PDB file of N, CA, C, O and CB in Angstrom:
ATOM      1  N   MET A   1     -27.227   7.723  18.496  1.00  0.00           N
ATOM      2  CA  MET A   1     -26.261   6.651  18.409  1.00  0.00           C
ATOM      3  C   MET A   1     -24.852   7.240  18.462  1.00  0.00           C
ATOM      4  O   MET A   1     -24.607   8.375  18.056  1.00  0.00           O
ATOM      5  CB  MET A   1     -26.471   5.826  17.120  1.00  0.00           C
ATOM      6  N   THR A   2     -23.967   6.445  18.964  1.00  0.00           N
ATOM      7  CA  THR A   2     -22.596   6.919  19.079  1.00  0.00           C
ATOM      8  C   THR A   2     -21.811   6.569  17.823  1.00  0.00           C
ATOM      9  O   THR A   2     -22.267   5.805  16.973  1.00  0.00           O
ATOM     10  CB  THR A   2     -21.917   6.321  20.321  1.00  0.00           C
ATOM     11  N   ALA A   3     -20.636   7.142  17.732  1.00  0.00           N
ATOM     12  CA  ALA A   3     -19.779   6.889  16.578  1.00  0.00           C
ATOM     13  C   ALA A   3     -19.290   5.449  16.555  1.00  0.00           C
ATOM     14  O   ALA A   3     -19.036   4.903  15.481  1.00  0.00           O
ATOM     15  CB  ALA A   3     -18.591   7.841  16.582  1.00  0.00           C
ATOM     16  N   ALA A   4     -19.155   4.832  17.704  1.00  0.00           N
ATOM     17  CA  ALA A   4     -18.702   3.438  17.763  1.00  0.00           C
ATOM     18  C   ALA A   4     -19.732   2.504  17.130  1.00  0.00           C
ATOM     19  O   ALA A   4     -19.355   1.525  16.486  1.00  0.00           O
ATOM     20  CB  ALA A   4     -18.433   3.019  19.220  1.00  0.00           C
ATOM     21  N   ILE A   5     -20.989   2.779  17.297  1.00  0.00           N
ATOM     22  CA  ILE A   5     -22.027   1.942  16.696  1.00  0.00           C
ATOM     23  C   ILE A   5     -22.021   2.103  15.177  1.00  0.00           C
ATOM     24  O   ILE A   5     -22.172   1.121  14.450  1.00  0.00           O
ATOM     25  CB  ILE A   5     -23.417   2.299  17.271  1.00  0.00           C
ATOM     26  N   TYR A   6     -21.849   3.328  14.698  1.00  0.00           N
ATOM     27  CA  TYR A   6     -21.762   3.544  13.257  1.00  0.00           C
ATOM     28  C   TYR A   6     -20.523   2.876  12.674  1.00  0.00           C
ATOM     29  O   TYR A   6     -20.569   2.341  11.566  1.00  0.00           O
ATOM     30  CB  TYR A   6     -21.747   5.039  12.945  1.00  0.00           C
ATOM     31  N   LEU A   7     -19.432   2.905  13.402  1.00  0.00           N
ATOM     32  CA  LEU A   7     -18.219   2.234  12.956  1.00  0.00           C
ATOM     33  C   LEU A   7     -18.427   0.726  12.898  1.00  0.00           C
ATOM     34  O   LEU A   7     -17.981   0.073  11.955  1.00  0.00           O
ATOM     35  CB  LEU A   7     -17.047   2.572  13.881  1.00  0.00           C
ATOM     36  N   PHE A   8     -19.096   0.179  13.889  1.00  0.00           N
ATOM     37  CA  PHE A   8     -19.395  -1.253  13.913  1.00  0.00           C
ATOM     38  C   PHE A   8     -20.323  -1.639  12.761  1.00  0.00           C
ATOM     39  O   PHE A   8     -20.132  -2.683  12.138  1.00  0.00           O
ATOM     40  CB  PHE A   8     -20.029  -1.644  15.257  1.00  0.00           C
ATOM     41  N   LEU A   9     -21.317  -0.815  12.476  1.00  0.00           N
ATOM     42  CA  LEU A   9     -22.240  -1.108  11.385  1.00  0.00           C
ATOM     43  C   LEU A   9     -21.580  -0.953  10.019  1.00  0.00           C
ATOM     44  O   LEU A   9     -22.031  -1.569   9.053  1.00  0.00           O
ATOM     45  CB  LEU A   9     -23.453  -0.206  11.474  1.00  0.00           C
ATOM     46  N   SER A  10     -20.532  -0.151   9.915  1.00  0.00           N
ATOM     47  CA  SER A  10     -19.830   0.008   8.642  1.00  0.00           C
ATOM     48  C   SER A  10     -18.633  -0.933   8.520  1.00  0.00           C
ATOM     49  O   SER A  10     -17.829  -0.785   7.599  1.00  0.00           O
ATOM     50  CB  SER A  10     -19.370   1.446   8.480  1.00  0.00           C
ATOM     51  N   LEU A  11     -18.504  -1.880   9.418  1.00  0.00           N
ATOM     52  CA  LEU A  11     -17.401  -2.837   9.372  1.00  0.00           C
ATOM     53  C   LEU A  11     -17.384  -3.664   8.088  1.00  0.00           C
ATOM     54  O   LEU A  11     -16.293  -3.920   7.579  1.00  0.00           O
ATOM     55  CB  LEU A  11     -17.478  -3.758  10.561  1.00  0.00           C
ATOM     56  N   PRO A  12     -18.515  -4.101   7.528  1.00  0.00           N
ATOM     57  CA  PRO A  12     -18.434  -4.812   6.238  1.00  0.00           C
ATOM     58  C   PRO A  12     -17.797  -3.971   5.133  1.00  0.00           C
ATOM     59  O   PRO A  12     -17.038  -4.492   4.315  1.00  0.00           O
ATOM     60  CB  PRO A  12     -19.823  -5.244   5.798  1.00  0.00           C
ATOM     61  N   LEU A  13     -18.099  -2.690   5.107  1.00  0.00           N
ATOM     62  CA  LEU A  13     -17.492  -1.815   4.099  1.00  0.00           C
ATOM     63  C   LEU A  13     -15.995  -1.692   4.337  1.00  0.00           C
ATOM     64  O   LEU A  13     -15.208  -1.777   3.394  1.00  0.00           O
ATOM     65  CB  LEU A  13     -18.151  -0.419   4.118  1.00  0.00           C
ATOM     66  N   LEU A  14     -15.598  -1.497   5.571  1.00  0.00           N
ATOM     67  CA  LEU A  14     -14.185  -1.317   5.869  1.00  0.00           C
ATOM     68  C   LEU A  14     -13.378  -2.575   5.562  1.00  0.00           C
ATOM     69  O   LEU A  14     -12.254  -2.482   5.069  1.00  0.00           O
ATOM     70  CB  LEU A  14     -14.004  -0.928   7.324  1.00  0.00           C
ATOM     71  N   LEU A  15     -13.934  -3.737   5.845  1.00  0.00           N
ATOM     72  CA  LEU A  15     -13.232  -4.981   5.536  1.00  0.00           C
ATOM     73  C   LEU A  15     -13.200  -5.256   4.035  1.00  0.00           C
ATOM     74  O   LEU A  15     -12.205  -5.768   3.523  1.00  0.00           O
ATOM     75  CB  LEU A  15     -13.889  -6.147   6.260  1.00  0.00           C
ATOM     76  N   SER A  16     -14.262  -4.926   3.336  1.00  0.00           N
ATOM     77  CA  SER A  16     -14.297  -5.199   1.902  1.00  0.00           C
ATOM     78  C   SER A  16     -13.387  -4.268   1.111  1.00  0.00           C
ATOM     79  O   SER A  16     -13.088  -4.549  -0.050  1.00  0.00           O
ATOM     80  CB  SER A  16     -15.713  -5.081   1.389  1.00  0.00           C
ATOM     81  N   LEU A  17     -12.945  -3.180   1.703  1.00  0.00           N
ATOM     82  CA  LEU A  17     -12.008  -2.302   1.003  1.00  0.00           C
ATOM     83  C   LEU A  17     -10.651  -2.969   0.794  1.00  0.00           C
ATOM     84  O   LEU A  17      -9.895  -2.559  -0.086  1.00  0.00           O
ATOM     85  CB  LEU A  17     -11.831  -1.004   1.777  1.00  0.00           C
ATOM     86  N   ALA A  18     -10.334  -3.983   1.583  1.00  0.00           N
ATOM     87  CA  ALA A  18      -9.081  -4.703   1.426  1.00  0.00           C
ATOM     88  C   ALA A  18      -9.174  -5.808   0.385  1.00  0.00           C
ATOM     89  O   ALA A  18      -8.153  -6.399   0.035  1.00  0.00           O
ATOM     90  CB  ALA A  18      -8.653  -5.282   2.746  1.00  0.00           C
ATOM     91  N   ALA A  19     -10.357  -6.102  -0.115  1.00  0.00           N
ATOM     92  CA  ALA A  19     -10.540  -7.174  -1.088  1.00  0.00           C
ATOM     93  C   ALA A  19     -10.214  -6.675  -2.484  1.00  0.00           C
ATOM     94  O   ALA A  19     -10.193  -5.474  -2.754  1.00  0.00           O
ATOM     95  CB  ALA A  19     -11.974  -7.718  -1.036  1.00  0.00           C
ATOM     96  N   ARG A  20      -9.963  -7.634  -3.358  1.00  0.00           N
ATOM     97  CA  ARG A  20      -9.708  -7.293  -4.757  1.00  0.00           C
ATOM     98  C   ARG A  20     -11.029  -7.241  -5.502  1.00  0.00           C
ATOM     99  O   ARG A  20     -11.962  -7.978  -5.184  1.00  0.00           O
ATOM    100  CB  ARG A  20      -8.744  -8.315  -5.419  1.00  0.00           C
ATOM    101  N   GLY A  21     -11.101  -6.385  -6.476  1.00  0.00           N
ATOM    102  CA  GLY A  21     -12.311  -6.279  -7.288  1.00  0.00           C
ATOM    103  C   GLY A  21     -13.267  -5.238  -6.745  1.00  0.00           C
ATOM    104  O   GLY A  21     -13.180  -4.824  -5.589  1.00  0.00           O
ATOM    105  N   ALA A  22     -14.173  -4.828  -7.602  1.00  0.00           N
ATOM    106  CA  ALA A  22     -15.116  -3.777  -7.234  1.00  0.00           C
ATOM    107  C   ALA A  22     -16.403  -4.319  -6.633  1.00  0.00           C
ATOM    108  O   ALA A  22     -17.055  -3.629  -5.849  1.00  0.00           O
ATOM    109  CB  ALA A  22     -15.441  -2.941  -8.437  1.00  0.00           C
ATOM    110  N   LEU A  23     -16.779  -5.542  -6.985  1.00  0.00           N
ATOM    111  CA  LEU A  23     -18.059  -6.079  -6.527  1.00  0.00           C
ATOM    112  C   LEU A  23     -18.139  -6.221  -5.007  1.00  0.00           C
ATOM    113  O   LEU A  23     -19.153  -5.821  -4.435  1.00  0.00           O
ATOM    114  CB  LEU A  23     -18.305  -7.421  -7.169  1.00  0.00           C
ATOM    115  N   PRO A  24     -17.128  -6.768  -4.315  1.00  0.00           N
ATOM    116  CA  PRO A  24     -17.238  -6.825  -2.847  1.00  0.00           C
ATOM    117  C   PRO A  24     -17.290  -5.447  -2.197  1.00  0.00           C
ATOM    118  O   PRO A  24     -17.933  -5.270  -1.163  1.00  0.00           O
ATOM    119  CB  PRO A  24     -16.072  -7.600  -2.274  1.00  0.00           C
ATOM    120  N   LYS A  25     -16.622  -4.483  -2.794  1.00  0.00           N
ATOM    121  CA  LYS A  25     -16.637  -3.126  -2.232  1.00  0.00           C
ATOM    122  C   LYS A  25     -18.021  -2.496  -2.362  1.00  0.00           C
ATOM    123  O   LYS A  25     -18.509  -1.854  -1.432  1.00  0.00           O
ATOM    124  CB  LYS A  25     -15.589  -2.241  -2.932  1.00  0.00           C
ATOM    125  N   VAL A  26     -18.641  -2.682  -3.510  1.00  0.00           N
ATOM    126  CA  VAL A  26     -19.979  -2.121  -3.722  1.00  0.00           C
ATOM    127  C   VAL A  26     -20.994  -2.814  -2.819  1.00  0.00           C
ATOM    128  O   VAL A  26     -21.846  -2.160  -2.217  1.00  0.00           O
ATOM    129  CB  VAL A  26     -20.399  -2.257  -5.203  1.00  0.00           C
ATOM    130  N   LEU A  27     -20.900  -4.140  -2.728  1.00  0.00           N
ATOM    131  CA  LEU A  27     -21.829  -4.864  -1.864  1.00  0.00           C
ATOM    132  C   LEU A  27     -21.610  -4.530  -0.394  1.00  0.00           C
ATOM    133  O   LEU A  27     -22.566  -4.470   0.379  1.00  0.00           O
ATOM    134  CB  LEU A  27     -21.687  -6.362  -2.080  1.00  0.00           C
ATOM    135  N   GLY A  28     -20.359  -4.313  -0.005  1.00  0.00           N
ATOM    136  CA  GLY A  28     -20.082  -3.879   1.361  1.00  0.00           C
ATOM    137  C   GLY A  28     -20.670  -2.510   1.656  1.00  0.00           C
ATOM    138  O   GLY A  28     -21.194  -2.271   2.744  1.00  0.00           O
ATOM    139  N   LEU A  29     -20.581  -1.614   0.686  1.00  0.00           N
ATOM    140  CA  LEU A  29     -21.162  -0.283   0.849  1.00  0.00           C
ATOM    141  C   LEU A  29     -22.682  -0.364   0.968  1.00  0.00           C
ATOM    142  O   LEU A  29     -23.275   0.278   1.834  1.00  0.00           O
ATOM    143  CB  LEU A  29     -20.770   0.621  -0.328  1.00  0.00           C
ATOM    144  N   VAL A  30     -23.306  -1.148   0.103  1.00  0.00           N
ATOM    145  CA  VAL A  30     -24.770  -1.249   0.101  1.00  0.00           C
ATOM    146  C   VAL A  30     -25.270  -1.874   1.401  1.00  0.00           C
ATOM    147  O   VAL A  30     -26.222  -1.376   2.002  1.00  0.00           O
ATOM    148  CB  VAL A  30     -25.256  -2.077  -1.106  1.00  0.00           C
ATOM    149  N   THR A  31     -24.634  -2.961   1.836  1.00  0.00           N
ATOM    150  CA  THR A  31     -25.102  -3.611   3.057  1.00  0.00           C
ATOM    151  C   THR A  31     -24.837  -2.750   4.284  1.00  0.00           C
ATOM    152  O   THR A  31     -25.626  -2.764   5.228  1.00  0.00           O
ATOM    153  CB  THR A  31     -24.433  -4.968   3.221  1.00  0.00           C
ATOM    154  N   SER A  32     -23.744  -2.005   4.283  1.00  0.00           N
ATOM    155  CA  SER A  32     -23.483  -1.107   5.407  1.00  0.00           C
ATOM    156  C   SER A  32     -24.501   0.024   5.466  1.00  0.00           C
ATOM    157  O   SER A  32     -24.951   0.410   6.545  1.00  0.00           O
ATOM    158  CB  SER A  32     -22.075  -0.532   5.309  1.00  0.00           C
ATOM    159  N   MET A  33     -24.860   0.551   4.300  1.00  0.00           N
ATOM    160  CA  MET A  33     -25.863   1.609   4.279  1.00  0.00           C
ATOM    161  C   MET A  33     -27.226   1.084   4.735  1.00  0.00           C
ATOM    162  O   MET A  33     -27.933   1.761   5.481  1.00  0.00           O
ATOM    163  CB  MET A  33     -25.971   2.212   2.873  1.00  0.00           C
ATOM    164  N   PHE A  34     -27.594  -0.117   4.292  1.00  0.00           N
ATOM    165  CA  PHE A  34     -28.850  -0.711   4.760  1.00  0.00           C
ATOM    166  C   PHE A  34     -28.819  -0.951   6.261  1.00  0.00           C
ATOM    167  O   PHE A  34     -29.817  -0.735   6.948  1.00  0.00           O
ATOM    168  CB  PHE A  34     -29.126  -2.025   4.028  1.00  0.00           C
ATOM    169  N   ALA A  35     -27.670  -1.400   6.774  1.00  0.00           N
ATOM    170  CA  ALA A  35     -27.565  -1.644   8.217  1.00  0.00           C
ATOM    171  C   ALA A  35     -27.719  -0.349   9.001  1.00  0.00           C
ATOM    172  O   ALA A  35     -28.378  -0.329  10.040  1.00  0.00           O
ATOM    173  CB  ALA A  35     -26.223  -2.305   8.556  1.00  0.00           C
ATOM    174  N   ILE A  36     -27.121   0.726   8.515  1.00  0.00           N
ATOM    175  CA  ILE A  36     -27.233   2.011   9.211  1.00  0.00           C
ATOM    176  C   ILE A  36     -28.667   2.541   9.128  1.00  0.00           C
ATOM    177  O   ILE A  36     -29.202   3.054  10.110  1.00  0.00           O
ATOM    178  CB  ILE A  36     -26.245   3.041   8.612  1.00  0.00           C
ATOM    179  N   LEU A  37     -29.278   2.413   7.959  1.00  0.00           N
ATOM    180  CA  LEU A  37     -30.642   2.918   7.800  1.00  0.00           C
ATOM    181  C   LEU A  37     -31.659   2.101   8.600  1.00  0.00           C
ATOM    182  O   LEU A  37     -32.627   2.662   9.112  1.00  0.00           O
ATOM    183  CB  LEU A  37     -31.027   2.915   6.328  1.00  0.00           C
ATOM    184  N   LEU A  38     -31.457   0.802   8.714  1.00  0.00           N
ATOM    185  CA  LEU A  38     -32.404  -0.043   9.426  1.00  0.00           C
ATOM    186  C   LEU A  38     -32.112  -0.154  10.914  1.00  0.00           C
ATOM    187  O   LEU A  38     -32.836  -0.841  11.635  1.00  0.00           O
ATOM    188  CB  LEU A  38     -32.413  -1.404   8.821  1.00  0.00           C
ATOM    189  N   SER A  39     -31.067   0.510  11.382  1.00  0.00           N
ATOM    190  CA  SER A  39     -30.696   0.391  12.789  1.00  0.00           C
ATOM    191  C   SER A  39     -31.579   1.213  13.722  1.00  0.00           C
ATOM    192  O   SER A  39     -31.412   1.143  14.940  1.00  0.00           O
ATOM    193  CB  SER A  39     -29.269   0.805  12.968  1.00  0.00           C
ATOM    194  N   VAL A  40     -32.510   1.985  13.183  1.00  0.00           N
ATOM    195  CA  VAL A  40     -33.396   2.759  14.053  1.00  0.00           C
ATOM    196  C   VAL A  40     -34.364   1.840  14.787  1.00  0.00           C
ATOM    197  O   VAL A  40     -34.854   2.182  15.863  1.00  0.00           O
ATOM    198  CB  VAL A  40     -34.173   3.807  13.239  1.00  0.00           C
ATOM    199  N   GLU A  41     -34.637   0.683  14.212  1.00  0.00           N
ATOM    200  CA  GLU A  41     -35.502  -0.304  14.847  1.00  0.00           C
ATOM    201  C   GLU A  41     -34.622  -1.370  15.495  1.00  0.00           C
ATOM    202  O   GLU A  41     -33.679  -1.840  14.859  1.00  0.00           O
ATOM    203  CB  GLU A  41     -36.492  -0.940  13.813  1.00  0.00           C
ATOM    204  N   PRO A  42     -34.896  -1.765  16.731  1.00  0.00           N
ATOM    205  CA  PRO A  42     -34.043  -2.770  17.382  1.00  0.00           C
ATOM    206  C   PRO A  42     -34.026  -4.084  16.599  1.00  0.00           C
ATOM    207  O   PRO A  42     -35.074  -4.648  16.284  1.00  0.00           O
ATOM    208  CB  PRO A  42     -34.524  -3.026  18.820  1.00  0.00           C
ATOM    209  N   GLY A  43     -32.847  -4.546  16.299  1.00  0.00           N
ATOM    210  CA  GLY A  43     -32.679  -5.790  15.563  1.00  0.00           C
ATOM    211  C   GLY A  43     -32.861  -5.661  14.070  1.00  0.00           C
ATOM    212  O   GLY A  43     -32.809  -6.664  13.358  1.00  0.00           O
ATOM    213  N   GLY A  44     -33.069  -4.473  13.580  1.00  0.00           N
ATOM    214  CA  GLY A  44     -33.296  -4.288  12.150  1.00  0.00           C
ATOM    215  C   GLY A  44     -32.046  -4.370  11.315  1.00  0.00           C
ATOM    216  O   GLY A  44     -32.122  -4.625  10.113  1.00  0.00           O
ATOM    217  N   ALA A  45     -30.892  -4.159  11.923  1.00  0.00           N
ATOM    218  CA  ALA A  45     -29.643  -4.129  11.178  1.00  0.00           C
ATOM    219  C   ALA A  45     -28.940  -5.473  11.156  1.00  0.00           C
ATOM    220  O   ALA A  45     -27.847  -5.579  10.600  1.00  0.00           O
ATOM    221  CB  ALA A  45     -28.730  -3.097  11.758  1.00  0.00           C
ATOM    222  N   VAL A  46     -29.529  -6.501  11.742  1.00  0.00           N
ATOM    223  CA  VAL A  46     -28.828  -7.781  11.875  1.00  0.00           C
ATOM    224  C   VAL A  46     -28.630  -8.454  10.524  1.00  0.00           C
ATOM    225  O   VAL A  46     -27.515  -8.870  10.209  1.00  0.00           O
ATOM    226  CB  VAL A  46     -29.596  -8.711  12.809  1.00  0.00           C
ATOM    227  N   LEU A  47     -29.670  -8.571   9.728  1.00  0.00           N
ATOM    228  CA  LEU A  47     -29.575  -9.283   8.456  1.00  0.00           C
ATOM    229  C   LEU A  47     -28.642  -8.587   7.460  1.00  0.00           C
ATOM    230  O   LEU A  47     -27.789  -9.262   6.884  1.00  0.00           O
ATOM    231  CB  LEU A  47     -30.955  -9.426   7.846  1.00  0.00           C
ATOM    232  N   PRO A  48     -28.756  -7.265   7.225  1.00  0.00           N
ATOM    233  CA  PRO A  48     -27.815  -6.650   6.287  1.00  0.00           C
ATOM    234  C   PRO A  48     -26.379  -6.678   6.793  1.00  0.00           C
ATOM    235  O   PRO A  48     -25.450  -6.828   6.000  1.00  0.00           O
ATOM    236  CB  PRO A  48     -28.223  -5.223   6.009  1.00  0.00           C
ATOM    237  N   TRP A  49     -26.185  -6.537   8.098  1.00  0.00           N
ATOM    238  CA  TRP A  49     -24.831  -6.569   8.646  1.00  0.00           C
ATOM    239  C   TRP A  49     -24.221  -7.956   8.492  1.00  0.00           C
ATOM    240  O   TRP A  49     -23.059  -8.080   8.107  1.00  0.00           O
ATOM    241  CB  TRP A  49     -24.838  -6.154  10.124  1.00  0.00           C
ATOM    242  N   ALA A  50     -24.988  -8.995   8.786  1.00  0.00           N
ATOM    243  CA  ALA A  50     -24.475 -10.363   8.657  1.00  0.00           C
ATOM    244  C   ALA A  50     -24.195 -10.707   7.196  1.00  0.00           C
ATOM    245  O   ALA A  50     -23.213 -11.388   6.901  1.00  0.00           O
ATOM    246  CB  ALA A  50     -25.474 -11.370   9.253  1.00  0.00           C
ATOM    247  N   THR A  51     -25.033 -10.250   6.295  1.00  0.00           N
ATOM    248  CA  THR A  51     -24.795 -10.485   4.874  1.00  0.00           C
ATOM    249  C   THR A  51     -23.525  -9.779   4.410  1.00  0.00           C
ATOM    250  O   THR A  51     -22.721 -10.355   3.678  1.00  0.00           O
ATOM    251  CB  THR A  51     -25.996 -10.013   4.045  1.00  0.00           C
ATOM    252  N   GLY A  52     -23.350  -8.548   4.832  1.00  0.00           N
ATOM    253  CA  GLY A  52     -22.147  -7.805   4.461  1.00  0.00           C
ATOM    254  C   GLY A  52     -20.881  -8.419   5.040  1.00  0.00           C
ATOM    255  O   GLY A  52     -19.845  -8.455   4.375  1.00  0.00           O
ATOM    256  N   MET A  53     -20.961  -8.903   6.281  1.00  0.00           N
ATOM    257  CA  MET A  53     -19.791  -9.545   6.883  1.00  0.00           C
ATOM    258  C   MET A  53     -19.453 -10.851   6.170  1.00  0.00           C
ATOM    259  O   MET A  53     -18.278 -11.187   6.016  1.00  0.00           O
ATOM    260  CB  MET A  53     -20.034  -9.808   8.375  1.00  0.00           C
ATOM    261  N   THR A  54     -20.463 -11.581   5.738  1.00  0.00           N
ATOM    262  CA  THR A  54     -20.211 -12.811   4.988  1.00  0.00           C
ATOM    263  C   THR A  54     -19.530 -12.508   3.659  1.00  0.00           C
ATOM    264  O   THR A  54     -18.576 -13.187   3.277  1.00  0.00           O
ATOM    265  CB  THR A  54     -21.522 -13.572   4.746  1.00  0.00           C
ATOM    266  N   ILE A  55     -20.011 -11.502   2.963  1.00  0.00           N
ATOM    267  CA  ILE A  55     -19.405 -11.115   1.689  1.00  0.00           C
ATOM    268  C   ILE A  55     -17.969 -10.652   1.899  1.00  0.00           C
ATOM    269  O   ILE A  55     -17.080 -11.017   1.130  1.00  0.00           O
ATOM    270  CB  ILE A  55     -20.230 -10.006   1.012  1.00  0.00           C
ATOM    271  N   ALA A  56     -17.738  -9.853   2.932  1.00  0.00           N
ATOM    272  CA  ALA A  56     -16.397  -9.332   3.185  1.00  0.00           C
ATOM    273  C   ALA A  56     -15.430 -10.437   3.594  1.00  0.00           C
ATOM    274  O   ALA A  56     -14.281 -10.436   3.153  1.00  0.00           O
ATOM    275  CB  ALA A  56     -16.446  -8.263   4.264  1.00  0.00           C
ATOM    276  N   THR A  57     -15.865 -11.374   4.424  1.00  0.00           N
ATOM    277  CA  THR A  57     -14.953 -12.438   4.848  1.00  0.00           C
ATOM    278  C   THR A  57     -14.630 -13.384   3.701  1.00  0.00           C
ATOM    279  O   THR A  57     -13.496 -13.851   3.599  1.00  0.00           O
ATOM    280  CB  THR A  57     -15.554 -13.220   6.013  1.00  0.00           C
ATOM    281  N   VAL A  58     -15.589 -13.677   2.839  1.00  0.00           N
ATOM    282  CA  VAL A  58     -15.301 -14.530   1.682  1.00  0.00           C
ATOM    283  C   VAL A  58     -14.342 -13.824   0.727  1.00  0.00           C
ATOM    284  O   VAL A  58     -13.436 -14.457   0.184  1.00  0.00           O
ATOM    285  CB  VAL A  58     -16.606 -14.911   0.947  1.00  0.00           C
ATOM    286  N   ALA A  59     -14.530 -12.534   0.516  1.00  0.00           N
ATOM    287  CA  ALA A  59     -13.634 -11.786  -0.366  1.00  0.00           C
ATOM    288  C   ALA A  59     -12.224 -11.718   0.211  1.00  0.00           C
ATOM    289  O   ALA A  59     -11.249 -11.839  -0.530  1.00  0.00           O
ATOM    290  CB  ALA A  59     -14.174 -10.372  -0.598  1.00  0.00           C
ATOM    291  N   LEU A  60     -12.107 -11.529   1.514  1.00  0.00           N
ATOM    292  CA  LEU A  60     -10.779 -11.504   2.125  1.00  0.00           C
ATOM    293  C   LEU A  60     -10.138 -12.882   2.133  1.00  0.00           C
ATOM    294  O   LEU A  60      -8.922 -13.001   1.979  1.00  0.00           O
ATOM    295  CB  LEU A  60     -10.863 -10.966   3.544  1.00  0.00           C
ATOM    296  N   TYR A  61     -10.941 -13.924   2.311  1.00  0.00           N
ATOM    297  CA  TYR A  61     -10.408 -15.284   2.259  1.00  0.00           C
ATOM    298  C   TYR A  61      -9.836 -15.575   0.873  1.00  0.00           C
ATOM    299  O   TYR A  61      -8.763 -16.166   0.754  1.00  0.00           O
ATOM    300  CB  TYR A  61     -11.504 -16.312   2.616  1.00  0.00           C
ATOM    301  N   LYS A  62     -10.551 -15.162  -0.168  1.00  0.00           N
ATOM    302  CA  LYS A  62     -10.061 -15.377  -1.523  1.00  0.00           C
ATOM    303  C   LYS A  62      -8.798 -14.565  -1.796  1.00  0.00           C
ATOM    304  O   LYS A  62      -7.933 -15.006  -2.553  1.00  0.00           O
ATOM    305  CB  LYS A  62     -11.141 -15.019  -2.534  1.00  0.00           C
ATOM    306  N   ARG A  63      -8.685 -13.408  -1.199  1.00  0.00           N
ATOM    307  CA  ARG A  63      -7.506 -12.576  -1.455  1.00  0.00           C
ATOM    308  C   ARG A  63      -6.267 -13.152  -0.780  1.00  0.00           C
ATOM    309  O   ARG A  63      -5.195 -13.170  -1.385  1.00  0.00           O
ATOM    310  CB  ARG A  63      -7.747 -11.145  -0.968  1.00  0.00           C
ATOM    311  N   PHE A  64      -6.388 -13.621   0.453  1.00  0.00           N
ATOM    312  CA  PHE A  64      -5.230 -14.048   1.207  1.00  0.00           C
ATOM    313  C   PHE A  64      -4.972 -15.549   1.147  1.00  0.00           C
ATOM    314  O   PHE A  64      -4.036 -16.039   1.780  1.00  0.00           O
ATOM    315  CB  PHE A  64      -5.387 -13.634   2.615  1.00  0.00           C
ATOM    316  N   ARG A  65      -5.775 -16.274   0.405  1.00  0.00           N
ATOM    317  CA  ARG A  65      -5.584 -17.720   0.278  1.00  0.00           C
ATOM    318  C   ARG A  65      -4.316 -17.980  -0.546  1.00  0.00           C
ATOM    319  O   ARG A  65      -4.044 -17.298  -1.534  1.00  0.00           O
ATOM    320  CB  ARG A  65      -6.837 -18.400  -0.388  1.00  0.00           C
ATOM    321  N   ARG A  66      -3.568 -18.967  -0.117  1.00  0.00           N
ATOM    322  CA  ARG A  66      -2.329 -19.311  -0.829  1.00  0.00           C
ATOM    323  C   ARG A  66      -2.612 -20.405  -1.843  1.00  0.00           C
ATOM    324  O   ARG A  66      -3.284 -21.395  -1.552  1.00  0.00           O
ATOM    325  CB  ARG A  66      -1.221 -19.765   0.162  1.00  0.00           C
ATOM    326  N   TYR A  67      -2.093 -20.204  -3.015  1.00  0.00           N
ATOM    327  CA  TYR A  67      -2.225 -21.210  -4.049  1.00  0.00           C
ATOM    328  C   TYR A  67      -1.069 -22.189  -3.933  1.00  0.00           C
ATOM    329  O   TYR A  67       0.056 -21.788  -3.634  1.00  0.00           O
ATOM    330  CB  TYR A  67      -2.269 -20.565  -5.451  1.00  0.00           C
ATOM    331  N   PRO A  68      -1.336 -23.484  -4.169  1.00  0.00           N
ATOM    332  CA  PRO A  68      -0.234 -24.447  -4.092  1.00  0.00           C
ATOM    333  C   PRO A  68       0.774 -24.207  -5.212  1.00  0.00           C
ATOM    334  O   PRO A  68       0.411 -23.841  -6.330  1.00  0.00           O
ATOM    335  CB  PRO A  68      -0.771 -25.889  -4.163  1.00  0.00           C
ATOM    336  N   VAL A  69       2.010 -24.414  -4.896  1.00  0.00           N
ATOM    337  CA  VAL A  69       3.082 -24.153  -5.865  1.00  0.00           C
ATOM    338  C   VAL A  69       3.326 -25.348  -6.737  1.00  0.00           C
ATOM    339  O   VAL A  69       4.192 -25.309  -7.611  1.00  0.00           O
ATOM    340  CB  VAL A  69       4.367 -23.764  -5.160  1.00  0.00           C
TER     341      VAL A  69
END
């Protein structure tokens, strides 16, 4: 596998590093590791990657959401 594929599979971790709190970062790390480990089988990395991306996008949405004044 190339480095670009590993970078793509670790995207949930990289996005969750911008979130506040430790829980999204840990979950991003775990799902990225599962995605990398399960990527040896075609289509094996889809579920952990999608779960990690969902966690990362919700965490980033909560961080950048504006509160009404």
